[in-house]
VMD Tcl script that draws the C-alpha trace (Angstrom):
set ca {
  {-119.63 20.70 51.39}
  {-121.88 22.76 49.16}
  {-125.09 21.49 47.64}
  {-126.92 22.91 44.65}
  {-130.67 23.41 44.83}
  {-132.41 22.89 41.49}
  {-136.09 23.70 41.29}
  {-138.22 23.24 38.22}
  {-141.31 25.33 37.62}
  {-144.47 23.28 37.64}
  {-144.78 21.65 34.23}
  {-141.65 23.30 32.80}
  {-139.72 21.48 30.12}
  {-140.20 18.08 28.55}
  {-138.70 16.18 31.48}
  {-140.90 18.03 33.99}
  {-144.30 17.52 32.39}
  {-145.42 15.46 35.36}
  {-143.65 17.67 37.91}
  {-145.72 18.67 40.90}
  {-145.18 21.55 43.24}
  {-143.82 20.46 46.57}
  {-143.50 21.87 50.02}
  {-139.89 22.27 51.00}
  {-139.17 22.10 54.72}
  {-136.43 24.15 56.34}
  {-135.27 22.87 59.72}
  {-134.11 25.91 61.65}
  {-133.87 27.55 65.06}
  {-134.57 31.02 66.38}
  {-131.63 33.40 66.29}
  {-129.74 31.47 63.61}
  {-128.38 33.96 61.03}
  {-127.48 31.20 58.58}
  {-131.03 29.84 58.86}
  {-132.47 33.27 58.07}
  {-130.13 33.69 55.10}
  {-131.01 30.25 53.76}
  {-134.74 30.93 54.13}
  {-134.41 34.20 52.19}
  {-132.42 32.52 49.40}
  {-134.84 29.61 49.09}
  {-137.87 31.95 49.06}
  {-136.25 33.90 46.22}
  {-135.54 30.71 44.27}
  {-139.06 29.30 44.53}
  {-140.97 32.41 43.46}
  {-143.21 31.41 40.57}
  {-142.37 27.70 40.72}
  {-145.44 26.55 42.65}
  {-143.22 25.29 45.47}
  {-143.77 26.47 49.03}
  {-141.52 26.68 52.06}
  {-142.41 25.45 55.54}
  {-140.38 25.84 58.69}
  {-139.64 23.52 61.60}
  {-137.96 24.88 64.73}
  {-135.76 22.01 65.94}
  {-135.64 23.50 69.45}
  {-139.42 23.13 69.78}
  {-139.17 19.33 69.71}
  {-136.70 17.49 71.99}
  {-136.40 14.60 69.52}
  {-135.52 16.90 66.62}
  {-133.13 18.85 68.82}
  {-131.36 15.60 69.75}
  {-131.35 14.37 66.12}
  {-130.10 17.55 64.42}
  {-128.31 19.38 67.23}
  {-126.48 22.32 65.69}
  {-126.74 20.91 62.13}
  {-129.15 23.59 60.93}
  {-130.27 24.89 58.56}
  {-131.33 21.75 56.75}
  {-133.60 21.83 53.70}
  {-135.78 18.86 52.85}
  {-138.04 18.05 49.92}
  {-140.20 15.33 51.40}
  {-137.74 12.90 52.95}
  {-134.78 14.01 50.83}
  {-132.22 16.44 52.25}
}
mol new
graphics top color blue
foreach p $ca { graphics top sphere $p radius 0.5 }
foreach p [lrange $ca 0 end-1] q [lrange $ca 1 end] { graphics top cylinder $p $q radius 0.2 }
display resetview
């Protein structure tokens, strides 16, 4: 299943006048080529939008590792995947 990421520049367009920059969170793990590719694509998409990208290594936290297993990369905006 493919998802489309739509990011709006801060304040762009009539419908986005109240838009605020957000921190996107990429759940990843070391040595994951798909994670690295996703991070590069997201960084390219958010240039100039005011959004930022943070990273969480699921292997660094046993609870996250149990919750997400091999289901990485996962991109979240707040609590929304």
